[in-house]
C-alpha positions in Angstrom: 146.3 96.0 148.7 147.4 93.8 146.6 145.1 95.4 144.4 146.0 99.2 145.0 150.2 97.9 144.7 148.9 97.0 140.9 147.1 99.9 140.4 150.4 102.3 141.1 152.5 100.1 139.1 150.2 100.2 135.7 150.4 104.1 136.2 154.0 104.1 136.9 154.5 102.2 133.7 153.2 104.6 132.0 149.4 103.1 131.3 146.8 105.4 131.0 144.7 105.6 134.3 141.6 104.2 132.5 143.5 101.2 131.4 145.4 100.5 134.9 141.9 100.7 136.0 140.5 98.1 133.8 142.9 95.7 134.6 143.3 95.9 138.2 139.6 95.7 137.8 140.2 92.1 136.3 140.9 90.6 140.2 137.2 90.8 140.4 136.8 87.7 138.4 139.1 85.5 140.5 138.7 84.8 144.1 141.8 84.8 146.9 142.6 80.8 146.3 142.8 81.3 142.2 145.0 84.6 142.9 147.0 82.8 145.4 147.7 79.2 143.3 148.5 81.6 140.4 150.9 83.3 143.0 152.4 80.1 144.2 153.3 78.6 140.7 156.2 79.9 140.2 158.0 80.0 136.1 157.5 76.0 136.3 154.1 75.4 136.9 152.0 78.6 136.0 151.7 77.0 132.7 149.2 74.8 134.0 147.7 77.3 136.2 147.1 79.7 133.1 145.4 76.9 130.5 143.2 76.3 133.4 142.2 80.2 133.2 141.7 80.4 129.6 139.6 77.4 130.1 137.1 79.4 131.9 136.6 82.0 128.6 137.2 85.0 131.0 137.0 88.7 130.0 140.3 90.2 128.4 140.7 92.7 131.5 140.9 89.0 134.1 143.9 87.4 131.6 145.7 90.8 131.8 145.3 91.4 135.5 147.2 87.7 135.4 149.8 89.0 133.5 149.9 92.3 135.2 149.9 90.6 138.3 153.1 88.1 137.2 155.0 90.7 136.3 154.6 92.7 139.3 155.8 89.8 140.9 159.2 89.3 138.6 159.7 93.2 139.5 160.4 92.3 143.6 161.6 88.8 143.0 158.9 87.0 144.5 157.7 83.2 144.5 160.6 82.4 142.3 160.0 85.1 139.5 162.9 87.8 138.3 163.1 90.3 135.6 164.3 87.8 132.7 160.9 86.1 132.7 159.6 89.3 131.6 159.6 88.0 128.2 158.4 84.4 128.9 155.0 86.0 130.4 154.3 88.1 126.8 154.6 85.2 124.8 154.3 82.2 126.5 150.8 82.8 128.1 148.1 83.6 125.5 145.6 86.0 126.2 141.7 84.9 124.4 142.0 85.8 120.4 140.3 89.4 120.3 139.8 92.4 117.8 140.1 96.0 119.2 138.6 96.8 116.2 135.8 94.3 115.5 132.8 97.5 115.8 135.2 99.0 113.1 135.7 96.1 110.5 131.8 95.7 111.1 130.3 98.9 110.4 128.7 98.7 114.1 130.1 101.5 115.2 129.1 104.3 112.5 126.1 106.1 112.2 124.2 106.0 108.9 123.3 108.9 106.7 119.8 109.4 108.0 121.7 109.6 111.6 124.1 112.1 110.8 121.3 113.9 109.1 119.0 113.8 112.3 122.2 115.1 113.8 122.8 117.9 111.2 119.2 118.9 111.7 119.2 119.3 115.5 122.5 121.5 115.4 120.7 123.3 112.4 117.2 123.8 114.6 119.3 124.9 117.8 121.1 127.4 115.8 118.0 128.9 114.5 115.7 129.1 117.6 119.0 131.0 119.0 118.7 133.8 116.4 115.0 134.2 116.5 113.5 136.1 118.9 110.1 134.8 118.3 110.9 131.4 119.9 111.8 130.9 123.8 115.6 130.0 123.9 116.9 127.2 124.0 118.2 126.3 128.4 122.0 126.5 128.2 122.0 122.4 128.9 120.7 122.4 125.5 123.1 124.4 124.2 125.8 122.7 126.2 124.5 119.4 125.1 124.5 120.8 121.5 128.1 122.0 121.7 129.3 119.3 123.2 128.0 117.0 120.6 129.2 119.0 117.8 132.7 118.8 119.1 132.4 114.9 118.9 130.4 114.6 115.3 132.5 117.7 113.4 135.7 116.8 115.4 135.9 113.9 116.7 137.1 114.6 120.3 136.9 112.4 123.2 135.0 113.2 125.9 137.9 113.9 128.0 138.8 116.9 125.6 135.6 118.2 125.5 135.4 118.0 129.5 138.7 120.1 129.7 138.2 123.0 127.3 139.2 126.0 128.8 137.4 129.2 128.4 140.5 131.0 127.1 140.5 128.4 124.2 137.5 129.2 122.8 138.4 132.2 120.5 135.4 133.9 119.0 135.7 137.0 116.5 134.2 138.9 113.4 135.9 139.8 110.5 133.8 142.8 109.7 130.0 142.9 111.5 127.9 142.1 108.6 129.6 138.5 108.5 128.6 135.8 111.0 131.2 135.2 113.7 134.5 133.0 113.3 135.0 130.0 116.2 138.3 128.3 116.6 138.6 125.7 119.7 141.4 124.2 121.0 141.7 121.2 122.0 144.5 119.5 123.9 145.9 115.9 122.2 145.1 112.9 124.9 146.3 109.3 125.4 149.7 110.3 124.5 152.7 108.8 126.7 154.7 111.5 126.0 154.4 115.1 126.6 157.2 115.9 123.7 154.3 114.3 121.6 151.4 116.4 123.2 150.7 119.6 120.5 147.4 122.2 120.7 144.5 120.6 118.6 143.1 123.9 116.9 139.7 123.8 114.8 137.5 126.0 113.2 133.1 125.1 114.1 131.5 125.9 110.6 130.3 129.5 110.0 126.9 128.5 110.1 127.0 126.7 113.9 129.2 129.2 114.9 126.7 131.2 116.8 125.7 128.2 118.9 129.1 128.8 120.6 128.7 132.6 120.7 125.4 132.3 122.6 127.0 129.7 124.9 130.2 132.3 125.4 127.8 135.0 126.4 126.1 133.1 128.9 129.5 131.9 130.4 131.0 135.4 131.0 127.5 136.6 132.5 128.1 133.8 134.8 131.2 135.5 135.9 133.6 132.4 134.8 137.1 132.7 135.0 139.6 132.7 132.0 140.3 129.5 133.3 137.1 127.7 133.7 135.9 125.1 131.7 133.9 126.0 128.9 131.3 124.0 129.2 131.3 123.5 133.2 130.9 119.9 133.5 131.8 118.1 136.5 133.3 115.1 135.2 134.3 113.5 131.3 131.7 110.3 132.3 129.3 113.3 131.9 130.2 114.8 129.1 129.6 111.2 127.6 126.6 110.4 129.2 125.1 114.2 127.8 125.9 113.2 124.6 124.7 109.7 124.6 121.9 110.6 125.7 120.9 113.3 123.5 122.5 111.7 120.0 120.3 108.8 121.1 117.2 110.6 121.2 117.6 112.0 117.6 118.4 109.3 116.1 116.2 106.5 118.3 118.2 104.0 119.1 120.2 102.7 122.0 122.2 100.4 120.3 124.6 103.9 119.2 125.3 107.1 119.5 128.5 107.2 122.0 131.1 109.8 121.9 133.2 107.3 120.7 130.8 105.9 117.7 131.0 109.7 116.8 134.7 110.1 116.2 134.7 106.7 114.9 132.3 107.8 112.2 133.8 111.0 111.6 137.4 109.3 111.3 135.4 107.3 108.4 134.3 109.9 107.3 137.2 111.6 106.6 139.0 108.3 105.0 136.0 107.5 102.9 136.4 111.2 101.3 140.2 110.8 100.2 142.5 112.3 103.3 145.8 110.4 103.7 146.9 108.6 106.7 149.1 112.0 107.9 145.9 113.7 107.5 143.9 110.9 109.6 146.4 111.4 112.3 146.5 114.9 112.8 142.5 115.2 112.1 142.1 112.2 115.2 145.3 113.3 117.0 147.1 110.2 116.9 150.4 110.0 117.6 151.2 107.5 115.3 150.3 107.5 111.8 149.3 103.8 112.2 146.8 104.2 114.3 144.3 105.0 111.9 145.4 102.1 109.4 141.8 100.2 110.1 139.6 103.3 108.7 141.7 102.9 105.6 141.1 98.8 105.2 136.9 99.4 105.9 137.2 102.0 103.5 135.3 102.0 100.2 136.7 102.7 97.1 136.4 105.2 95.2 133.5 104.2 92.6 132.0 103.3 95.9 131.7 107.0 97.9 130.4 108.0 94.0 127.9 105.0 94.8 127.3 106.2 98.0 126.3 110.1 97.1 124.1 108.6 94.1 122.4 106.6 96.5 123.2 103.6 94.5 125.3 102.3 97.1 123.9 98.6 98.7 126.6 99.0 101.2 125.8 102.6 102.0 122.4 103.0 101.4 120.2 103.4 104.4 117.2 105.0 103.7 116.2 107.9 105.8 113.4 108.3 108.8 110.6 110.0 107.0 110.5 113.2 108.7 107.7 115.4 106.6 104.6 116.8 107.7 101.9 114.7 105.3 101.9 114.3 101.5 99.5 117.1 99.3 97.8 116.2 96.1 98.2 118.6 93.0 95.6 120.2 93.6 95.8 120.8 97.4 99.1 122.2 96.6 97.5 124.7 93.9 95.4 126.0 96.2 98.8 127.1 98.5 100.2 130.6 98.3 102.8 130.8 96.1 105.0 131.7 99.0 104.4 128.2 100.1 104.7 126.6 96.9 108.0 125.4 96.7 110.8 126.2 93.7 114.1 126.4 93.1 117.4 126.3 90.8 119.8 124.2 93.0 123.1 123.7 90.9 121.8 126.0 88.2 118.9 122.8 87.9 115.7 124.6 87.7 112.9 122.5 89.9 109.4 123.0 91.0 106.2 121.4 92.0 107.8 119.2 94.2 105.6 120.0 96.9 104.5 122.7 100.0 105.9 124.2 103.3 103.9 124.8 106.0 105.9 128.2 106.8 106.8 129.3 103.8 110.4 129.7 101.2 110.4 133.4 102.9 110.6 132.8 106.3 113.5 129.6 105.9 116.9 130.8 106.3 118.2 127.3 104.0 118.5 126.7 100.3 114.9 125.5 98.6 114.8 122.1 97.0 118.0 120.3 98.6 117.1 121.8 102.2 113.0 120.1 101.8 113.4 117.1 101.5 113.7 115.8 105.0 112.3 118.9 106.8 109.1 118.1 108.6 107.6 121.7 107.6 107.5 120.2 104.0 104.5 118.5 102.6 105.5 116.5 99.5 103.4 116.3 96.3 101.5 112.6 95.8 103.0 112.2 92.5 106.0 109.6 92.9 107.1 110.6 88.9 107.7 113.9 89.8 109.9 113.1 92.9 111.6 110.3 90.2 112.5 113.2 88.1 114.3 115.1 90.6 116.2 112.5 91.7 117.3 111.8 88.2 118.2 115.7 88.1 120.1 115.1 91.6 121.9 112.6 90.3 123.1 114.4 87.3 124.3 117.0 89.9 126.8 114.4 91.4 127.8 113.2 88.4 128.9 116.7 87.1 130.5 117.3 90.1 132.5 114.1 89.9 133.1 114.9 86.1 134.6 118.5 86.8 136.3 117.1 90.2 134.7 118.5 92.5 133.8 115.7 93.8 135.6 116.1 97.0 133.0 114.6 99.5 133.7 116.7 102.7 132.4 119.7 100.8 129.1 121.0 102.3 128.0 121.2 98.6 128.7 117.6 98.1 127.3 116.5 101.4 123.8 118.5 101.1 123.5 116.5 97.8 124.1 113.3 99.5 122.1 114.0 101.8 119.3 115.3 99.8 119.7 112.0 97.4 119.1 110.0 100.1 115.7 111.8 101.5 114.2 112.2 98.2 114.5 108.3 98.1 112.7 107.9 100.9 110.0 110.0 100.0 109.9 107.5 97.0 110.0 104.6 98.3 107.1 105.8 101.1 104.8 106.0 97.9 105.9 102.4 96.4 105.0 101.4 100.1 101.8 103.0 99.7 101.3 100.8 96.4 101.9 98.0 97.1 99.4 97.6 99.9 
């Protein structure tokens, strides 16, 4: 009964339901006798009881429960407590030192370049399969999970915002019959203590991923979903988080990262590293206060470091991508391939040829040659390290050209594609070097 009263008190104070639950759940770390001692100590003896609690090195929620319990006693003027002791409880009963942004400071919550590339590649593949008549269409669950992951990855949305997205807030239209569809999603602003600060968050889905929402929207309408129904048709907020984490962890091959919160942190840092202002970050993240996102600026790389990241020359950001090609081929094998299977292109005005072959052939590929080949599972790179080193130098030259011409906005699709391509070229070179060392 005491824990229920404490939980209701926290809700009445305007605390978010999950925060209130965590504080109330801190009671599990105490026995009934320990709770009675804390309540019976009164303002004059509580310091001794609190010191004994601190010595036990309990979780943060346990101390939050203790302080909330004492504040509740103050409200009801029980055991010698009164509202005048509020400041005493706040300042004289310290909790354990903690850093709520420890993961951001250490960088442990951010996905690496190759992990982000795996997410982007999966979204591209789902869209490609949806538009192909020769391949079996993905199931509703696969499309839904990809869409929910996109909302967390591209827009930094929380699971509750994704779960509550209604059908009517998914707007789809075609400017012309020949152009791809435009998709706008309008999410609600979550975790705001005041309704006056709530405002809709409208986001535009990348054009190349818009077919994913178009297809799922058509399926939902075919099921007879009402206008007020939830778009992703999930049973709970927890289900959204579980599904996103399961998909991301399968794609990146890790159990340490992959939650929706990790995707949110990664999106925020990606925006700050791109040069966003405090106000732009607050608007993107749906923060009520500009100060909330300051931690991302404290951990952001400098401008020079951002250029080095794009060049693949940064010790801080360089994470060699996981190898995702078919196999290496020799120059003789390359010469025997059909012309359409021999990869060549002119990315950003730089002619490049002879890097390898493609299982399917360039006419069957919807992506740009050269820049999209590295990292593709159908790519068969030439077994020639010097060739790939020349391509790496050419791509770095394009990055520097972008920078000198003030086009080095790392939020632009072209810049991001160059960054990913350089990392994946380095992966091929490093694989060849590892063969030479063996």
